C-alpha positions as CSV (number, residue, x, y, z in Angstrom):
1,M,0.0,0.0,0.0
2,F,2.9,2.4,0.8
3,Q,4.4,1.7,-2.7
4,A,1.1,2.4,-4.4
5,Y,0.7,5.7,-2.5
6,K,4.3,6.9,-3.5
7,L,3.4,5.8,-7.1
8,S,0.2,7.8,-7.0
9,K,2.3,10.9,-5.7
10,V,4.6,10.5,-8.6
11,I,1.6,10.4,-11.1
12,M,0.1,13.5,-9.3
13,A,3.3,15.4,-9.4
14,S,3.6,14.8,-13.0
15,T,0.0,16.0,-13.8
16,A,0.8,19.3,-11.6
17,A,4.0,19.7,-13.6
18,A,2.0,19.5,-16.7
19,L,-0.5,22.1,-15.6
20,L,2.3,24.6,-14.9
21,L,3.7,23.8,-18.4
22,T,0.4,24.6,-20.0
23,G,-0.7,27.3,-18.0
24,G,-3.3,25.7,-15.9
25,I,-5.6,27.6,-13.6
26,L,-3.3,26.6,-10.5
27,S,-0.3,28.2,-11.9
28,P,0.6,31.6,-11.1
29,Q,1.5,33.7,-14.1
30,Q,5.2,35.0,-14.2
31,A,5.4,37.2,-11.1
32,S,6.1,40.7,-11.5
33,A,9.3,42.2,-9.3
34,A,6.7,43.9,-7.0
35,N,4.8,40.9,-6.1
36,G,5.4,38.7,-3.0
37,T,6.4,35.1,-3.2
38,P,4.0,32.8,-1.4
39,N,4.4,29.6,0.3
40,Y,1.4,27.3,0.5
41,E,-0.5,25.9,3.4
42,V,-3.1,23.0,3.0
43,K,-5.7,22.8,5.4
44,F,-8.4,20.2,5.9
45,N,-11.2,19.7,8.5
46,L,-11.6,16.5,10.4
47,N,-14.9,15.3,11.8
48,P,-14.7,16.0,15.6
49,S,-17.2,13.5,16.3
50,I,-14.8,10.8,15.1
51,V,-11.4,11.9,15.6
52,V,-11.4,13.5,19.1
53,D,-12.7,12.1,22.5
54,S,-14.7,13.9,25.2
55,S,-11.7,15.5,26.7
56,H,-10.9,17.2,23.3
57,N,-8.0,14.9,22.5
58,L,-7.0,13.3,19.4
59,I,-8.0,9.5,19.5
60,S,-5.1,7.0,19.2
61,S,-5.8,6.0,15.8
62,V,-5.2,9.4,14.4
63,R,-2.2,10.1,16.6
64,S,-0.8,6.7,15.3
65,Q,-1.5,7.5,11.5
66,F,0.4,10.8,11.7
67,S,3.1,9.8,14.5
68,T,1.9,12.8,16.8
69,G,2.6,11.0,20.0
70,S,0.1,11.4,22.8
71,S,1.2,14.9,23.9
72,S,0.0,18.3,22.5
73,K,0.9,21.9,23.0
74,S,-1.5,24.3,24.5
75,Y,-2.4,27.6,23.1
76,R,-4.8,30.6,24.0
77,V,-5.9,33.0,21.1
78,Q,-8.0,36.1,20.9
79,Y,-8.9,38.4,18.1
80,M,-9.1,42.2,18.2
81,D,-11.7,44.0,16.2
82,T,-14.5,46.7,16.6
83,A,-17.8,45.5,18.0
84,T,-19.2,46.0,14.2
85,G,-16.2,44.1,12.7
86,A,-14.9,46.9,10.8
87,M,-11.5,45.3,10.2
88,D,-12.9,41.9,9.2
89,A,-15.0,43.8,6.7
90,Q,-11.7,45.1,5.1
91,G,-10.1,41.5,5.1
92,W,-7.9,42.4,8.0
93,S,-7.5,40.4,11.4
94,D,-5.5,41.0,14.5
95,R,-4.5,38.0,16.5
96,I,-2.9,37.7,19.8
97,R,-1.7,34.3,20.7
98,K,0.0,32.7,23.8
99,K,1.7,29.4,23.9
100,S,1.7,28.1,27.3
101,S,5.3,27.1,27.3
102,D,6.4,30.7,25.9
103,S,6.9,33.8,28.0
104,T,6.0,36.1,25.1
105,H,2.8,36.6,23.0
106,Q,2.8,36.5,19.2
107,L,0.8,39.3,17.4
108,Q,-0.3,38.5,14.0
109,F,-1.9,41.0,11.6
110,K,-3.3,39.4,8.5
111,K,-4.9,40.8,5.3
112,R,-6.8,38.3,3.1
113,Y,-7.5,38.3,-0.5
114,P,-9.6,35.9,-2.3
115,I,-8.1,33.8,-5.2
116,T,-10.5,33.3,-8.2
117,N,-10.1,30.4,-10.4
118,G,-6.7,29.6,-9.2
119,D,-5.3,33.0,-10.4
120,I,-2.6,33.5,-7.5
121,T,-0.7,36.1,-9.4
122,G,-3.8,38.3,-9.6
123,A,-4.3,38.2,-5.9
124,L,-0.6,39.0,-5.5
125,T,-0.8,41.9,-7.8
126,T,-3.9,43.1,-6.0
127,A,-1.9,42.9,-2.8
128,A,1.1,44.7,-4.3
129,N,-1.1,47.5,-5.6
130,D,-2.3,48.0,-2.0
131,G,1.4,48.6,-0.8
132,L,1.7,44.8,0.2
133,N,4.4,43.7,-2.0
134,S,7.8,42.0,-1.9
135,S,9.4,45.3,-0.3
136,A,6.7,45.3,2.5
137,S,9.0,45.0,5.4
138,G,8.1,42.1,7.8
139,F,5.3,40.6,5.7
140,E,5.0,37.0,4.5
141,F,3.0,35.7,1.7
142,Q,1.0,32.6,1.9
143,V,-1.8,30.8,-0.1
144,D,-4.1,29.0,2.2
145,W,-5.7,26.0,0.4
146,T,-8.8,24.5,1.8
147,L,-11.0,21.7,0.5
148,S,-12.9,24.1,-1.8
149,K,-10.9,27.4,-2.1
150,Q,-7.8,29.4,-2.0
151,T,-7.1,32.7,-0.2
152,L,-3.9,34.8,-0.1
153,S,-2.9,35.8,3.3
154,V,-0.4,38.6,3.6
155,Q,0.6,38.4,7.3
156,Y,2.9,40.4,9.7
157,E,4.0,38.6,12.8
158,K,5.6,39.8,16.0
159,D,6.7,38.2,19.3
160,V,6.3,40.8,22.3
161,T,6.6,40.7,25.9
162,V,3.6,41.8,27.6
163,S,4.0,43.3,31.0
164,G,2.0,41.6,33.7
165,Y,1.0,38.6,31.4
166,S,4.4,37.2,30.4
167,G,6.0,33.9,31.7
168,S,4.7,30.4,31.2
169,G,0.8,29.9,31.1
170,L,-2.0,30.8,29.1
171,N,-2.2,34.5,30.1
172,A,-4.4,36.5,27.7
173,P,-4.0,40.4,28.2
174,N,-7.1,42.3,29.0
175,L,-8.8,44.8,27.0
176,A,-6.9,47.9,27.6
177,T,-3.5,45.9,27.2
178,S,-4.6,44.3,24.2
179,R,-5.5,47.6,22.4
180,S,-2.2,49.0,23.5
181,I,0.1,46.4,22.2
182,S,-2.0,46.1,19.1
183,V,-1.7,49.8,18.4
184,S,2.1,49.9,19.3
185,N,3.0,46.9,17.1
186,A,0.5,47.2,14.1
187,P,2.3,47.7,10.6
188,S,1.9,50.9,9.0
189,Q,-0.2,49.4,6.1
190,L,-2.8,48.5,8.7
191,K,-2.7,51.7,10.5
192,N,-3.2,53.8,7.5
193,W,-5.3,51.3,5.4
194,S,-8.2,53.1,3.9
195,S,-7.3,56.6,5.1
196,S,-4.6,58.1,7.5
197,G,-4.9,56.6,10.9
198,W,-8.0,54.4,9.9
199,G,-6.4,51.3,11.3
200,T,-5.2,52.9,14.6
201,T,-8.7,54.2,15.2
202,Q,-10.3,50.8,14.8
203,L,-7.7,49.3,17.0
204,N,-8.3,51.9,19.8
205,N,-12.0,51.0,19.6
206,S,-11.7,47.3,19.5
207,V,-13.1,44.6,21.6
208,I,-11.8,41.2,22.3
209,Y,-13.3,38.3,20.5
210,G,-12.4,35.2,22.6
211,P,-10.3,34.1,24.2
212,I,-10.3,30.5,22.8
213,D,-8.1,27.7,23.8
214,F,-6.8,25.0,21.3
215,K,-4.2,22.1,21.4
216,R,-1.7,21.4,18.7
217,Y,-0.5,17.9,17.8
218,E,2.8,17.8,15.7
219,G,3.3,14.9,13.4
220,T,4.3,14.1,10.0
221,F,2.8,13.3,6.6
222,D,4.9,12.3,3.5
223,D,8.0,14.2,4.6
224,F,6.0,17.3,5.6
225,D,5.5,18.5,9.2
226,L,1.8,18.1,9.8
227,D,-0.1,19.9,12.6
228,I,-3.5,18.9,13.8
229,E,-5.2,21.5,16.0
230,V,-8.3,20.9,18.2
231,W,-10.1,24.1,18.8
232,T,-12.9,24.4,21.5
233,I,-15.2,27.3,20.6
234,L,-18.8,28.4,21.6
235,N,-21.4,26.6,19.8
236,A,-23.9,28.3,17.7
237,A,-26.6,28.6,20.5
238,K,-23.8,30.0,22.8
239,T,-25.0,27.4,25.4
240,G,-21.8,25.1,25.3
241,T,-18.9,24.4,23.2
242,E,-18.0,22.3,20.2
243,D,-14.5,21.3,18.5
244,I,-13.2,22.2,15.2
245,V,-10.3,20.1,14.1
246,E,-7.9,21.2,11.6
247,A,-4.9,19.3,9.9
248,S,-2.5,21.4,8.0
249,F,0.9,21.3,6.4
250,K,3.0,23.8,4.4
251,A,4.9,23.5,1.3
252,D,7.3,25.8,-0.7
253,T,6.0,25.4,-4.1
254,L,2.6,25.0,-5.7
255,S,3.9,21.6,-7.3
256,E,4.6,20.3,-3.8
257,A,1.5,21.4,-2.2
258,T,-0.7,20.1,-5.1
259,T,0.7,16.6,-4.9
260,A,0.7,16.2,-1.1
261,R,-2.7,17.9,-0.8
262,T,-4.3,15.1,-3.1
263,A,-2.7,12.5,-1.3
264,L,-3.8,13.5,2.1
265,M,-7.3,14.2,0.9
266,N,-7.5,10.7,-0.4
267,L,-6.0,9.4,3.0
268,L,-8.4,11.3,5.1
269,N,-11.3,10.3,2.9
270,S,-10.4,6.6,3.2
271,K,-10.5,6.8,7.0
272,G,-13.8,8.5,6.9
273,W,-12.2,11.4,9.0
274,L,-12.5,14.3,6.3
275,V,-15.3,16.8,6.7
276,Q,-16.6,17.5,3.1
277,S,-16.9,21.2,3.4
278,D,-14.7,24.1,4.6
279,V,-15.1,25.1,8.3
280,L,-14.7,28.9,8.3
281,K,-12.9,28.9,11.8
282,T,-12.1,32.6,12.0
283,S,-15.7,33.7,10.7
284,L,-17.1,31.4,13.3
285,I,-15.1,33.0,16.0
286,M,-16.0,36.5,15.0
287,E,-19.6,35.5,14.8
288,R,-19.9,33.5,18.2
289,Y,-17.7,35.7,20.3
290,A,-19.2,39.0,19.0
291,P,-20.0,41.5,22.0
292,T,-23.8,41.0,23.0
293,A,-25.6,44.3,22.2
294,P,-27.1,45.5,25.6
295,T,-30.8,45.4,26.2
296,P,-32.2,48.9,25.4
297,D,-33.0,50.7,28.4
298,T,-36.7,51.6,28.2
299,T,-37.6,52.2,31.9
300,V,-38.4,55.8,32.8
301,P,-37.3,57.4,35.9
302,S,-39.7,58.0,38.9
303,V,-41.2,61.5,39.4
304,A,-38.9,63.9,41.3
305,T,-40.6,64.8,44.7
306,G,-40.1,67.6,47.3
307,L,-39.6,70.4,44.7
308,T,-39.4,73.9,46.5
309,A,-39.0,77.3,45.0
310,T,-37.6,80.2,47.0
311,A,-37.5,83.6,45.9
312,T,-34.0,84.9,46.9
313,S,-34.2,88.3,45.4
314,S,-36.1,90.5,43.0
315,T,-34.5,88.7,40.0
316,Q,-33.8,85.0,41.3
317,V,-35.6,81.9,42.3
318,Q,-33.6,78.9,44.1
319,L,-35.2,75.7,43.4
320,N,-34.4,72.2,45.3
321,W,-35.9,68.8,45.0
322,T,-35.6,65.3,46.0
323,A,-33.8,62.6,44.0
324,A,-35.8,60.5,41.5
325,T,-35.0,56.8,41.1
326,D,-34.3,54.6,37.9
327,N,-33.4,51.2,37.1
328,V,-29.9,52.3,36.0
329,A,-29.4,56.0,37.2
330,V,-30.8,59.4,36.9
331,T,-28.3,61.5,35.2
332,S,-30.0,64.9,35.0
333,Y,-33.2,66.9,35.7
334,D,-34.8,69.5,33.0
335,V,-36.3,72.5,34.8
336,Y,-39.3,74.2,33.3
337,R,-40.6,77.6,34.2
338,N,-44.1,78.4,33.2
339,G,-44.1,75.1,31.0
340,T,-41.0,76.2,29.0
341,K,-37.5,74.4,29.6
342,I,-35.0,76.7,31.0
343,G,-32.2,74.6,31.6
344,S,-30.9,71.2,33.1
345,S,-29.1,70.3,36.3
346,S,-27.1,67.1,37.2
347,T,-27.6,68.1,40.9
348,L,-30.8,68.3,43.2
349,A,-30.8,72.3,42.8
350,Y,-31.0,75.0,40.3
351,S,-30.9,78.8,40.5
352,D,-33.2,80.5,38.0
353,S,-32.1,84.1,37.6
354,G,-32.8,87.2,35.3
355,L,-36.2,87.3,36.6
356,T,-38.6,90.1,36.8
357,A,-39.5,91.9,40.2
358,S,-42.6,91.2,41.9
359,T,-43.7,88.5,39.4
360,A,-44.8,84.9,40.1
361,Y,-43.3,82.0,38.4
362,S,-44.3,78.2,38.3
363,Y,-41.7,75.5,38.1
364,T,-41.7,71.7,37.5
365,V,-38.7,69.3,37.0
366,I,-38.5,66.2,34.8
367,A,-35.9,63.4,35.5
368,K,-34.0,61.8,33.0
369,D,-31.5,59.0,32.4
370,A,-28.6,58.2,30.1
371,A,-30.6,56.5,27.6
372,G,-32.9,59.7,27.3
373,N,-35.9,58.3,29.2
374,A,-37.8,61.0,30.9
375,S,-40.2,61.0,33.8
376,I,-43.4,62.8,33.9
377,A,-43.3,66.2,35.4
378,S,-43.1,66.8,39.1
379,S,-45.8,68.7,40.9
380,A,-45.7,72.4,40.1
381,V,-44.5,74.9,42.6
382,S,-44.7,78.7,42.5
383,A,-42.5,81.6,43.9
384,T,-43.0,85.3,43.7
385,T,-39.8,87.5,43.4
386,S,-39.6,90.5,45.7
387,A,-40.1,94.0,44.6
388,G,-37.2,96.0,43.2
389,G,-36.1,99.5,43.9
390,G,-34.8,98.7,47.5
391,T,-38.1,97.4,48.9
392,G,-39.4,93.9,49.7
393,T,-35.7,92.5,50.3
394,L,-35.5,89.0,51.5
395,Y,-33.8,88.6,54.8
396,Y,-32.3,85.5,56.5
397,N,-33.7,85.6,60.2
398,V,-30.7,84.9,62.2
399,N,-31.3,84.3,65.8
400,G,-28.2,84.5,68.2
401,S,-29.8,81.7,70.4
402,N,-29.2,79.1,67.8
403,V,-26.8,78.0,65.1
404,S,-28.2,79.5,61.8
405,Y,-27.1,78.0,58.5
406,I,-27.3,79.3,55.0
407,E,-26.8,77.6,51.8
408,A,-24.0,79.6,49.9
409,E,-25.8,79.2,46.6
410,T,-28.8,81.0,48.0
411,Y,-27.3,84.4,48.1
412,T,-29.4,87.5,48.1
413,A,-27.1,89.0,45.4
414,K,-23.7,88.6,43.9
415,T,-21.4,90.4,41.7
416,G,-18.3,89.6,39.7
417,T,-17.0,86.0,39.1
418,F,-18.5,83.6,41.4
419,T,-20.1,80.5,39.9
420,Q,-22.5,77.8,41.1
421,T,-20.8,74.4,40.7
422,S,-22.5,70.9,40.9
423,C,-21.2,68.9,44.0
424,T,-22.6,65.5,45.0
425,A,-20.8,65.7,48.4
426,C,-22.2,69.1,49.2
427,S,-25.3,70.3,51.1
428,G,-28.0,71.3,48.5
429,S,-25.7,69.4,45.7
430,S,-24.0,72.5,44.8
431,N,-21.5,75.2,46.0
432,M,-20.2,78.5,45.0
433,Q,-16.8,78.8,43.6
434,T,-14.3,81.5,42.6
435,P,-12.8,80.7,39.2
436,N,-9.3,81.2,38.2
437,G,-8.2,84.7,37.4
438,S,-10.7,86.1,40.0
439,G,-8.0,87.7,42.1
440,D,-8.3,89.6,45.2
441,S,-11.3,92.1,44.9
442,D,-13.9,93.6,47.1
443,T,-16.0,93.9,44.0
444,N,-16.2,90.1,43.6
445,Y,-18.6,88.8,46.2
446,L,-21.7,87.1,47.4
447,K,-24.1,89.0,49.6
448,Y,-26.6,87.7,52.2
449,D,-29.1,90.1,53.9
450,L,-29.6,89.2,57.5
451,E,-32.3,90.1,60.2
452,V,-30.6,89.5,63.6
453,T,-32.2,88.9,66.6
454,N,-30.4,88.3,70.1
455,G,-27.5,90.0,68.6
456,G,-23.8,89.9,69.9
457,S,-20.5,88.5,68.8
458,F,-20.9,85.9,66.2
459,Y,-18.3,83.3,64.8
460,I,-18.9,83.0,61.1
461,Y,-18.0,79.7,59.6
462,L,-17.6,78.6,56.0
463,L,-17.8,74.9,55.0
464,S,-15.2,75.2,52.3
465,Q,-12.2,73.8,50.6
466,G,-9.4,74.9,48.1
467,P,-8.8,73.7,44.4
468,D,-5.6,71.9,45.2
469,G,-3.2,70.3,47.7
470,S,-2.7,73.5,49.6
471,S,-5.4,75.6,51.4
472,D,-6.9,78.8,49.9
473,S,-8.9,81.6,51.4
474,F,-12.0,83.9,51.3
475,N,-12.5,87.2,52.9
476,V,-15.6,87.7,55.2
477,A,-17.0,91.2,55.9
478,V,-20.3,92.5,57.6
479,D,-21.8,95.8,56.2
480,S,-18.9,98.1,55.4
481,G,-16.5,96.5,58.1
482,S,-13.1,95.2,57.8
483,N,-12.3,92.1,55.8
484,Y,-11.6,89.0,57.8
485,Q,-9.7,86.1,56.2
486,V,-11.0,82.5,56.4
487,T,-8.6,79.8,55.3
488,T,-10.3,76.8,53.6
489,G,-9.5,73.1,53.9
490,S,-7.3,71.7,51.0
491,A,-8.9,69.8,47.8
492,G,-10.9,66.9,48.6
493,S,-11.1,67.9,52.3
494,W,-14.4,70.0,53.1
495,A,-14.0,71.5,56.5
496,W,-15.8,74.2,58.5
497,K,-13.2,77.2,58.8
498,K,-13.8,80.6,60.7
499,P,-11.7,83.9,60.9
500,S,-9.4,84.1,63.8
501,S,-11.8,86.3,65.7
502,S,-15.6,87.0,66.3
503,I,-17.6,89.6,64.4
504,S,-20.2,91.7,66.0
505,L,-23.7,91.6,64.7
506,S,-25.9,93.8,66.8
507,T,-29.9,93.1,66.9
508,G,-31.2,94.4,63.6
509,T,-30.5,94.2,59.9
510,H,-27.1,93.7,58.4
511,T,-25.3,92.5,55.2
512,L,-22.9,89.7,55.2
513,Y,-20.3,89.4,52.3
514,I,-18.3,86.6,51.2
515,K,-15.5,87.9,48.9
516,V,-12.9,86.7,46.6
517,R,-9.4,86.4,47.9
518,E,-7.6,83.6,46.0
519,D,-8.7,81.7,43.0
520,G,-10.7,78.4,42.7
521,A,-11.8,78.4,46.5
522,Q,-15.1,76.9,47.1
523,V,-18.0,77.5,49.8
524,D,-20.8,75.2,50.3
525,K,-22.6,76.3,53.4
526,I,-22.4,79.3,56.1
527,A,-23.0,78.9,59.8
528,L,-23.3,81.8,62.3
529,S,-23.1,81.0,65.9
530,K,-22.1,82.8,69.1
531,T,-20.4,79.7,70.4
532,S,-16.8,78.6,69.1
533,S,-17.9,75.0,68.6
534,T,-17.1,73.9,65.2
535,P,-20.1,72.6,63.3
536,S,-20.1,69.0,62.2
537,G,-20.9,67.2,58.9
538,L,-23.0,69.3,56.5
539,G,-24.5,71.3,59.4
540,G,-28.2,71.7,60.2
541,T,-31.0,72.8,58.0
542,A,-30.6,75.8,56.1
543,L,-32.7,79.0,56.5
544,V,-35.2,80.2,54.0
545,P,-35.3,83.9,53.5
546,S,-38.3,86.0,53.8
547,T,-39.4,89.4,53.0
548,H,-38.6,92.0,55.8
């Protein structure tokens, strides 16, 4: 039988030579200098239900036929592409492979070209026109020849040491690392494939397809090295796994590949091992390991409750409300005045300014999530701004017998560059901040009109912090009196701070000023107390101003 097989090999070699001489379809035309020179890899799929056992190992008769021995080498592989398969659509693949006994990972970037009617030269010419020619540094050219078709693969491979994932074992890098090493090692032909930076963009937005483990048995067939790989991948229903078995060998010339391919196909057929169709392994992996599209979020948030509207001046109304809930998260609130949207807030507060004196306004808020789902409107509340022209001023009723708290953002008036800033850790979910470039100025201030009973010497505390690792400061003044410096806590460290001395507030009306002294300082809340005991936490309930 062995002699008969050898004789058939000689006959097939002669037939292949005749095809080459007569210009048969399997023969490349005379390659131009710019074209790459390919080798040939023949690949056949074997029936996994016959050739592997329940542990995904080759059965002994297959191992014996190809002298593989009983041991195999273990690999883990994953592919990188966008969630929509943008690279695969252009014929490119990015593979990251780890052999358990190696310390490095192998990166392979491959561009595929279909070969029609055996016209290998035509495919090589197309590749050369794309810049993948014999001068393309680091690229190798290979004709992949399966049961029913040929494909030109132009591939670039590189072994890299991946920090945190090197050493023996099947260590697959995570998404961030996989993206990083892919971008760093990809050839320029991929990076700038259809436009400048196209490939880099795809790799930076890629996801992992896999990882998949496979075993490789190394044997021989007719003087060729033969590899048989058993890949265990997700089944079509994604409820379990199935095996793909692939036998392959490489040849330097078309003639050698043709002869040995026919012989191997005949042998596999005679054993009943050959699958009579191509199994598109990479396509199956891209299909079955594609990221699952998230279920659309269609749940609307609950209605925001507890909405209050307080007129803080003749031109401003302060709104506060209680948080709505959502199955994922509420991300913002749309604010409506008299039925018209006037703005949005990511906190539980909003200041509506630029209003008309002695005018009633109605407000509602609508909660929204990241998917754009919107709640129904909250219950409406109303507020009437005070009269202009110095009458109807809103005052905070400060009683010296107790500690009085004021939200910094509910000022009576402000000038200059103070801005309201969202803050989830703050009382009222926002604070007032002096932006960079504000400078030390008596003309940049927040103003609070006070109606004091049980007057005397008060300590004025500011719940505050600075913008960086060092502390910053505000100036505090009452009426036309001197400025008193308040040094804040450092960034990320809200703290109650006060001037070094108390300030006199006699019974009657006064104006409290918080002034800019250093850029970036933030104030959340104000406390006025006759005692030097520092307030704790976010302090007590803030006062609501009323008309004097």
